[in-house]
TITI-998363 format. One line per field, with one value per residue (C-alpha): residue number from 1; x, y, z; chain. Coordinates in steps of 0.05 Angstrom, whole numbers. Example, Ala and Ser with C-alpha at 12.3 -4.5 7.8 and 13.67 -1.06 7.14 Angstrom:
% TITI-998363
k <- [1;2]
c1 <- [246;273]
c2 <- [-90;-21]
c3 <- [156;143]
c <- [A;A]
% end
This chain:
% TITI-998363
k <- [1;2;3;4;5;6;7;8;9;10;11;12;13;14;15;16;17;18;19;20;21;22;23;24;25;26;27;28;29;30;31;32;33;34;35;36;37;38;39;40;41;42;43;44;45;46;47;48;49;50;51;52;53;54;55;56;57;58;59;60;61;62;63;64;65;66;67;68;69;70;71;72;73;74;75;76;77;78;79;80;81;82;83;84;85;86;87;88;89;90;91;92;93;94;95;96;97;98;99;100;101;102;103;104;105;106;107;108;109;110;111;112;113;114;115;116;117;118;119;120;121;122;123;124;125;126;127;128;129;130;131;132;133;134;135;136;137;138;139;140;141;142;143;144;145;146;147;148;149;150;151;152;153;154;155;156;157;158;159;160;161;162;163;164;165;166;167;168;169;170;171;172;173;174;175;176;177;178;179;180;181;182;183;184;185;186;187;188;189;190;191;192;193;194;195;196;197;198;199;200;201;202;203;204;205;206;207;208;209;210;211;212;213;214;215;216;217;218;219;220;221;222;223;224;225;226;227;228;229;230;231;232;233;234;235;236;237;238;239;240;241;242;243;244;245;246;247;248;249;250;251;252;253;254;255;256;257;258;259;260;261;262;263;264;265;266;267;268;269;270;271;272;273;274;275;276;277;278;279;280;281;282;283;284;285;286;287;288;289;290;291;292;293;294;295;296;297;298;299;300;301;302;303;304;305;306;307;308;309;310;311;312;313;314;315;316;317;318;319;320;321;322;323;324;325;326;327;328;329;330;331;332;333;334;335;336;337;338;339;340;341;342;343;344;345;346;347;348;349;350;351;352;353;354;355;356;357;358;359;360;361;362;363;364;365;366;367;368;369;370;371;372;373;374;375;376;377;378;379;380;381;382;383;384;385;386;387;388;389;390;391;392;393;394;395;396;397;398;399;400;401;402;403;404;405;406;407;408;409;410;411;412;413;414;415;416;417;418;419;420;421;422;423;424;425;426;427;428;429;430;431;432;433;434;435;436;437;438;439;440;441;442;443;444;445;446;447;448;449;450;451;452;453;454;455;456;457;458;459;460;461;462;463;464;465;466;467;468;469;470;471;472;473;474;475;476;477;478;479;480;481;482;483;484;485;486;487;488;489;490;491;492;493;494;495;496;497;498;499;500;501;502;503;504;505;506;507;508;509;510;511;512;513;514;515;516;517;518;519;520;521;522;523;524;525;526;527;528;529;530;531;532;533;534;535;536;537;538;539;540;541;542;543;544;545;546;547;548;549;550;551;552;553;554;555;556;557;558;559;560;561;562;563;564;565;566;567;568;569;570;571;572;573;574;575;576;577;578;579;580;581;582;583;584;585;586;587;588;589;590;591;592;593;594;595;596;597;598;599;600;601;602;603;604;605;606;607;608;609;610;611;612;613;614;615;616;617;618;619;620;621;622;623;624;625;626;627;628;629;630;631;632;633;634;635;636;637;638;639;640;641;642;643;644;645;646;647;648;649;650;651;652;653;654;655;656;657;658;659;660;661;662;663;664;665;666;667;668;669;670;671;672;673;674;675;676;677;678;679;680;681;682;683;684;685;686;687;688;689;690;691;692;693;694;695;696;697;698;699;700;701;702;703;704;705;706]
c1 <- [-348;-282;-242;-164;-103;-55;-4;40;98;109;157;162;95;56;-16;-71;-119;-175;-208;-255;-222;-256;-233;-159;-158;-183;-221;-172;-216;-255;-187;-165;-230;-210;-141;-182;-221;-150;-131;-197;-188;-120;-189;-230;-165;-162;-87;-79;-65;-135;-97;-60;-137;-166;-107;-132;-198;-174;-133;-194;-234;-172;-169;-236;-235;-164;-214;-269;-230;-184;-214;-297;-294;-259;-308;-370;-344;-333;-407;-426;-396;-424;-355;-387;-316;-276;-215;-180;-231;-292;-336;-374;-358;-434;-428;-360;-393;-457;-408;-369;-429;-455;-385;-370;-439;-413;-355;-374;-421;-371;-325;-376;-391;-327;-308;-382;-387;-323;-263;-298;-333;-261;-231;-288;-260;-193;-211;-205;-275;-305;-374;-433;-466;-521;-466;-441;-429;-452;-385;-361;-430;-415;-342;-373;-417;-363;-313;-371;-380;-313;-277;-330;-384;-335;-316;-377;-416;-485;-513;-576;-611;-659;-681;-639;-578;-547;-528;-457;-394;-368;-306;-272;-277;-309;-349;-414;-484;-543;-599;-670;-708;-781;-810;-855;-900;-918;-883;-844;-788;-723;-651;-586;-513;-461;-390;-346;-284;-226;-169;-203;-203;-247;-238;-253;-219;-253;-238;-217;-154;-163;-239;-263;-328;-341;-340;-398;-434;-419;-457;-510;-533;-522;-562;-608;-544;-528;-607;-647;-714;-722;-735;-682;-714;-656;-584;-543;-465;-451;-387;-375;-319;-306;-265;-187;-178;-179;-154;-98;-67;6;38;-15;26;59;90;80;85;20;-14;-9;-22;-91;-109;-108;-159;-203;-201;-236;-303;-290;-352;-393;-381;-395;-443;-438;-479;-507;-552;-613;-616;-696;-716;-729;-665;-631;-683;-663;-589;-585;-626;-586;-521;-554;-544;-564;-595;-529;-479;-513;-472;-522;-462;-474;-426;-384;-373;-289;-263;-195;-195;-187;-114;-108;-128;-80;-17;-51;1;-46;29;4;-47;1;59;122;171;200;277;307;377;441;465;526;568;552;562;639;615;585;650;678;752;743;780;726;669;609;636;699;648;619;676;698;634;561;509;432;391;330;272;248;288;351;346;336;373;434;438;408;393;470;495;460;478;548;558;530;583;636;686;708;632;622;548;486;425;366;296;236;173;143;174;159;140;194;246;309;322;303;339;404;397;391;447;496;470;497;562;577;554;510;450;394;329;274;206;157;91;46;52;-18;-44;23;26;12;69;118;111;118;187;200;199;241;297;291;307;374;393;387;367;282;262;193;180;172;115;65;111;114;181;174;242;277;366;414;477;532;590;652;725;768;847;842;795;713;674;599;563;491;437;375;312;245;212;204;256;207;232;169;143;209;190;124;144;190;235;307;361;431;485;538;596;599;618;568;511;543;543;476;453;484;455;388;400;417;348;306;339;360;333;380;350;394;375;430;434;479;457;389;326;296;225;198;268;275;240;188;227;275;232;192;270;276;215;222;298;262;219;269;320;263;253;315;329;262;281;252;242;216;195;169;154;109;57;11;11;-38;-1;-32;29;65;11;5;71;72;9;60;120;71;41;109;125;159;150;127;117;87;81;33;15;-49;-88;-71;-105;-71;-117;-75;-80;-125;-118;-84;-57;-31;-29;46;33;30;2;4;-1;26;-17;10;48;84;64;105;133;199;199;240;250;289;305;338;372;391;439;463;412;397;370;338;312;277;211;169;110;90;39;14;31;90;131;93;70;120;205;229;292;310;382;415;435;510;541;532;522;472;439;436;405;350;329;320;279;239;234;213;162;136;138;106;47;10;6;3;-65;-62;-102;-158;-166;-230;-197;-215;-164;-152;-113;-67;-59;-12;8;-14;61;90;104;98;152;150;164;209;259;250;317;327;333;406;421;456;409;413;436;383;383;397]
c2 <- [-493;-501;-542;-529;-589;-588;-645;-681;-722;-751;-808;-799;-823;-770;-759;-708;-669;-640;-584;-528;-462;-446;-507;-480;-407;-362;-297;-235;-187;-237;-250;-178;-164;-222;-180;-123;-165;-188;-110;-99;-144;-102;-49;-106;-138;-126;-137;-68;-10;35;91;41;7;79;72;7;35;90;44;1;59;85;19;4;80;50;-14;13;63;20;-57;-41;12;-32;-93;-50;-26;-96;-117;-63;-84;-150;-192;-265;-280;-234;-273;-342;-355;-366;-312;-263;-194;-176;-234;-209;-135;-171;-208;-143;-111;-161;-164;-89;-77;-121;-107;-31;-56;-80;-19;29;-16;-14;49;75;24;10;47;114;112;79;136;183;160;168;250;238;262;256;295;311;384;362;336;405;445;520;547;500;521;588;574;531;589;640;587;577;659;674;604;576;609;660;594;564;559;530;504;502;450;475;484;542;508;436;394;414;375;334;324;252;223;298;305;340;364;341;390;391;451;493;553;579;611;561;494;470;421;449;416;436;414;440;421;410;450;402;472;473;423;358;353;428;430;458;492;426;389;324;347;348;358;344;403;376;381;447;463;427;463;530;522;575;624;599;590;653;651;572;515;466;398;359;358;295;281;235;233;196;156;157;100;108;62;88;63;100;87;102;85;138;192;245;265;211;267;294;235;223;292;291;227;257;318;255;225;279;274;194;158;141;69;92;124;131;164;175;119;160;199;202;166;232;256;203;195;258;240;172;203;258;215;164;105;39;16;-32;32;66;47;71;80;94;153;193;184;187;157;157;224;191;182;263;251;193;227;262;244;183;143;90;72;69;22;36;78;49;30;40;34;47;-12;-52;-41;30;54;74;124;161;163;236;197;146;151;107;133;87;66;25;-3;-37;-57;-96;-133;-131;-120;-118;-73;-92;-30;-2;-44;-19;62;77;154;122;82;87;167;170;123;178;235;217;196;275;311;254;277;215;201;214;192;178;138;118;102;130;98;138;187;228;309;350;291;292;231;287;341;295;290;358;369;322;354;425;390;360;298;261;249;206;188;153;180;130;179;124;104;99;160;190;219;283;274;256;302;352;324;301;388;396;355;379;443;422;393;316;275;251;206;184;104;64;56;2;-14;26;18;-7;-32;1;10;57;61;109;94;121;132;100;93;23;45;52;7;6;17;-12;-9;-66;-60;-81;-24;47;112;144;167;164;91;64;73;41;-21;-74;-82;-98;-76;-99;-58;-82;-73;-139;-132;-173;-140;-78;-79;-118;-51;-7;-43;-42;32;31;-15;36;113;86;39;-17;-87;-132;-190;-232;-211;-255;-252;-204;-234;-171;-165;-180;-192;-255;-259;-304;-352;-356;-361;-429;-449;-449;-480;-533;-557;-554;-617;-635;-652;-677;-739;-759;-726;-723;-653;-597;-535;-461;-417;-337;-279;-224;-177;-216;-274;-275;-297;-365;-393;-389;-407;-483;-490;-492;-533;-575;-577;-597;-661;-676;-671;-611;-576;-494;-448;-379;-315;-266;-209;-191;-224;-297;-335;-403;-455;-490;-555;-585;-662;-680;-601;-570;-615;-588;-518;-476;-395;-346;-268;-229;-163;-120;-56;-60;-60;-123;-99;-147;-192;-257;-318;-381;-451;-505;-526;-590;-566;-505;-451;-389;-324;-273;-201;-149;-108;-164;-204;-265;-229;-228;-142;-151;-205;-175;-112;-72;-60;-108;-124;-182;-193;-250;-248;-290;-286;-336;-297;-253;-316;-336;-273;-279;-348;-322;-269;-326;-371;-320;-302;-382;-394;-334;-346;-281;-225;-297;-319;-380;-393;-454;-481;-453;-373;-364;-356;-370;-333;-378;-376;-359;-344;-272;-252;-267;-200;-228;-228;-157;-141;-203;-168;-90;-77;-88;-12;-20;-23;29;81;127;196;250;259;332]
c3 <- [-311;-361;-338;-320;-336;-279;-296;-245;-252;-185;-193;-267;-273;-309;-276;-298;-252;-281;-233;-249;-234;-176;-147;-172;-157;-98;-127;-120;-98;-42;-20;-18;28;75;75;102;158;183;190;216;273;304;315;345;378;462;457;410;444;449;404;347;349;329;275;247;235;195;154;132;115;64;42;28;-12;-58;-65;-90;-133;-157;-165;-164;-223;-273;-249;-259;-329;-345;-316;-368;-419;-411;-395;-373;-341;-295;-287;-273;-216;-263;-230;-278;-257;-234;-181;-153;-152;-115;-61;-58;-32;24;42;56;86;146;143;157;199;247;243;264;325;334;331;364;420;445;418;432;499;528;507;532;603;589;572;499;471;394;419;383;379;426;474;488;547;542;540;476;444;444;425;365;345;336;305;255;240;238;207;168;139;99;55;41;-19;-7;-79;-94;-151;-191;-275;-260;-229;-253;-202;-175;-185;-138;-113;-114;-37;-12;43;19;64;22;53;36;51;43;42;91;31;-15;15;-39;-32;-51;-50;-37;-27;23;6;76;64;59;83;143;212;201;274;306;375;431;494;530;514;465;463;383;340;269;225;192;261;263;187;193;258;226;168;177;166;104;71;108;102;93;125;135;137;145;118;121;101;40;-3;-73;-103;-165;-213;-217;-262;-332;-391;-426;-488;-483;-548;-578;-538;-556;-477;-426;-375;-411;-417;-342;-325;-380;-347;-275;-305;-329;-266;-232;-271;-274;-262;-199;-166;-88;-51;26;62;144;158;184;112;86;35;-3;4;-10;-75;-96;-96;-126;-178;-191;-191;-236;-192;-178;-104;-103;-109;-45;31;82;145;217;252;219;146;116;178;149;173;243;237;251;323;345;349;414;475;503;506;554;498;440;422;447;419;359;377;308;310;261;216;253;203;190;272;256;208;275;298;279;284;235;168;138;97;78;5;41;92;27;-5;57;40;21;81;89;121;157;159;198;255;222;205;130;150;172;113;50;55;86;25;-20;19;17;-57;-71;-37;-48;-98;-123;-144;-223;-227;-191;-219;-185;-192;-151;-152;-87;-47;17;12;23;3;20;-18;-76;-49;-38;-110;-132;-95;-124;-201;-174;-141;-219;-215;-271;-240;-279;-242;-265;-240;-251;-266;-268;-191;-177;-127;-138;-203;-186;-128;-186;-238;-191;-164;-235;-251;-194;-214;-279;-258;-224;-289;-260;-331;-319;-352;-339;-347;-405;-459;-430;-368;-299;-263;-193;-185;-121;-140;-130;-169;-146;-206;-167;-180;-134;-121;-175;-221;-232;-183;-181;-114;-112;-65;-86;-40;-26;-10;-38;-28;20;85;125;103;115;184;184;120;141;84;62;22;-3;-14;-60;-105;-129;-207;-229;-197;-215;-288;-282;-257;-314;-360;-327;-328;-410;-405;-373;-391;-470;-518;-498;-501;-461;-438;-411;-332;-300;-229;-224;-243;-280;-307;-354;-382;-346;-277;-298;-331;-277;-223;-259;-277;-204;-180;-233;-200;-133;-169;-204;-136;-99;-149;-127;-54;-19;6;-37;-2;-29;19;-5;28;-14;-10;-66;-96;-158;-224;-254;-284;-219;-184;-228;-219;-142;-149;-186;-135;-76;-127;-133;-54;-44;16;-2;55;30;77;33;71;26;-26;-42;-98;-89;-53;2;37;-18;-14;-80;-115;-56;8;18;23;72;64;119;137;176;207;258;270;205;153;111;56;43;-14;-1;-39;-17;-56;-26;-97;-73;-10;-54;-20;-63;-29;-76;-51;-90;-110;-144;-125;-150;-189;-275;-270;-224;-277;-352;-335;-286;-292;-229;-202;-151;-136;-115;-33;-37;33;69;136;91;75;144;166;106;140;201;180;152;201;256;212;199;275;294;333;362;287;245;198;164;100;97;30;26;28;99;147;212;270;318;385;428;511;538;541;470;441;364;305;296;372;373;314;345;382;455;487;507;420;398;373;306;313;295;231;203]
c <- [A;A;A;A;A;A;A;A;A;A;A;A;A;A;A;A;A;A;A;A;A;A;A;A;A;A;A;A;A;A;A;A;A;A;A;A;A;A;A;A;A;A;A;A;A;A;A;A;A;A;A;A;A;A;A;A;A;A;A;A;A;A;A;A;A;A;A;A;A;A;A;A;A;A;A;A;A;A;A;A;A;A;A;A;A;A;A;A;A;A;A;A;A;A;A;A;A;A;A;A;A;A;A;A;A;A;A;A;A;A;A;A;A;A;A;A;A;A;A;A;A;A;A;A;A;A;A;A;A;A;A;A;A;A;A;A;A;A;A;A;A;A;A;A;A;A;A;A;A;A;A;A;A;A;A;A;A;A;A;A;A;A;A;A;A;A;A;A;A;A;A;A;A;A;A;A;A;A;A;A;A;A;A;A;A;A;A;A;A;A;A;A;A;A;A;A;A;A;A;A;A;A;A;A;A;A;A;A;A;A;A;A;A;A;A;A;A;A;A;A;A;A;A;A;A;A;A;A;A;A;A;A;A;A;A;A;A;A;A;A;A;A;A;A;A;A;A;A;A;A;A;A;A;A;A;A;A;A;A;A;A;A;A;A;A;A;A;A;A;A;A;A;A;A;A;A;A;A;A;A;A;A;A;A;A;A;A;A;A;A;A;A;A;A;A;A;A;A;A;A;A;A;A;A;A;A;A;A;A;A;A;A;A;A;A;A;A;A;A;A;A;A;A;A;A;A;A;A;A;A;A;A;A;A;A;A;A;A;A;A;A;A;A;A;A;A;A;A;A;A;A;A;A;A;A;A;A;A;A;A;A;A;A;A;A;A;A;A;A;A;A;A;A;A;A;A;A;A;A;A;A;A;A;A;A;A;A;A;A;A;A;A;A;A;A;A;A;A;A;A;A;A;A;A;A;A;A;A;A;A;A;A;A;A;A;A;A;A;A;A;A;A;A;A;A;A;A;A;A;A;A;A;A;A;A;A;A;A;A;A;A;A;A;A;A;A;A;A;A;A;A;A;A;A;A;A;A;A;A;A;A;A;A;A;A;A;A;A;A;A;A;A;A;A;A;A;A;A;A;A;A;A;A;A;A;A;A;A;A;A;A;A;A;A;A;A;A;A;A;A;A;A;A;A;A;A;A;A;A;A;A;A;A;A;A;A;A;A;A;A;A;A;A;A;A;A;A;A;A;A;A;A;A;A;A;A;A;A;A;A;A;A;A;A;A;A;A;A;A;A;A;A;A;A;A;A;A;A;A;A;A;A;A;A;A;A;A;A;A;A;A;A;A;A;A;A;A;A;A;A;A;A;A;A;A;A;A;A;A;A;A;A;A;A;A;A;A;A;A;A;A;A;A;A;A;A;A;A;A;A;A;A;A;A;A;A;A;A;A;A;A;A;A;A;A;A;A;A;A;A;A;A;A;A;A;A;A;A;A;A;A;A;A;A;A;A;A;A;A;A;A;A;A;A;A;A;A;A;A;A;A;A;A;A;A;A;A;A;A;A;A;A;A;A;A;A;A;A;A;A;A;A;A;A;A;A;A;A;A;A;A;A;A;A;A;A;A;A;A;A;A;A;A;A;A;A]
% end
């Protein structure tokens, strides 16, 4: 395998270390699977409440669906094209596909063992029961018969397969029954497919509260009504996963909106990358499916128990409070609490003028900070213009409603809606239509780039002239995920930051090629260069003062240039602490390469989503927050924005967050040089960093948003 050279300059003397690519980098796909193991561990962990463990089972299954659509699909295309080296770690696509299958089969077995042998039996003792058809009481069985005839039978369409009836189209991730039939007259074997209706409840409630049966089991046990005169030999559930990693040529497109809409249509017919089948399906029925779908043996995943466990999330809203996390206490930011006083003469703009402040979600309310800022701007007579980026947002989004109201109130409103946001394309296209119909100036993104930055700009005519008010965040403007993801946002009217944001929106909506940002790090303009400069600066200052230190918190770390620079800093003696929730391709703790690098991952109740970057800078400390991970795509193929945090009190707030993350013993995993993770141990009463950051019950809680 080809070697890589990592140059170092400890003490001014040049050294060269030759290492193979496998020694330098952890494979991205394998590291992602390690991340999903950590998520699964929350379901296996006895300290996690039972209903929350059920949620984590659903999340693990949903994560695997996305992994196969995004990553496995791309690998299969590369393998078919004869690609021999996949990425920086030097492994071939086919070897990765083999390893992925081995790991996923083991993961699915562990997931199902946890669900079927541990969680469901324990929940059954609490009155929560997911029944099989054979377990139904006579009362429930009669109820199910009536339910089938009234609600299910009329919408079913059995599709036989024979020379006159070709194999039907299968929707991505939809659930179906494969049926093997014979007739009494000739005994000739026939096959059929019955799609499970997606517009009916997956878990059909029974006559007793908190009792359900999967809809596919009801259909399985009433197939004689669908195939009268036939003998049903067997019927089992199956589902397919299609490749979502499709190639597009944006340069040749006449209209980006039409291009994405066409891609969504093509995605419906994309190649199948996985077939999940009930474990008890016979070789005959499985062979028919495999032949009809033109799949290899390695594409087939036999599954014990129900398929599509992501649907379990629907059941986790039941009333079992003692088996759930304590309700989250979400408070209004201290600087914004006086706005709840009806007698105050202040508005949110005056509070921002009094000094920058940070909001930390979900511990501090998104509704009483970010949403309040946008709604205030929409109704404020002094506001002239509002500009915003939207990557993902909620259905029935109050963010979009505020932007529409602002336009109706005569504000100039410009919104960049990123219609290429993966799996949110259709939703974002609908928001484009809503905003355009309200007279909002909408752009869809830049050719060849995704706009991932999280920025709001409000231009206001204050008494002393025009002023730019900004919110720069780490997370989406999504009211639902703001309660589930940890994110940060900076409110500021700093003139230099405001001017940079104005230039950034000119880049997004016009043809500006502005590059001289004074404060912001903007990808793909200057962000990579500035981060590398700051890492090199730590190397230089450490060579004289021996105090170089870098702390970075992010979702994922994959960019090879950044990783090599961090290796160089480690070899120079710089201390590096990285908090990387998801996959990480850097190997920490390797003698002679990365012994000064320590990497942790925090998995818990909330999804750690904030990006924070700290550089000691010889004592003149610098802190940054923003939307970008240290990934090739973020630095080179996305429009990202990272802002400095300049006030000393806010820097101390960020340091407290970082230090509490680094000290945590309850929810933290340490990355080992071989790519595996080891969970830390703690006292039984240690609540963990996320619970510790939760405000005490005596704190001022946000008002219910109207």
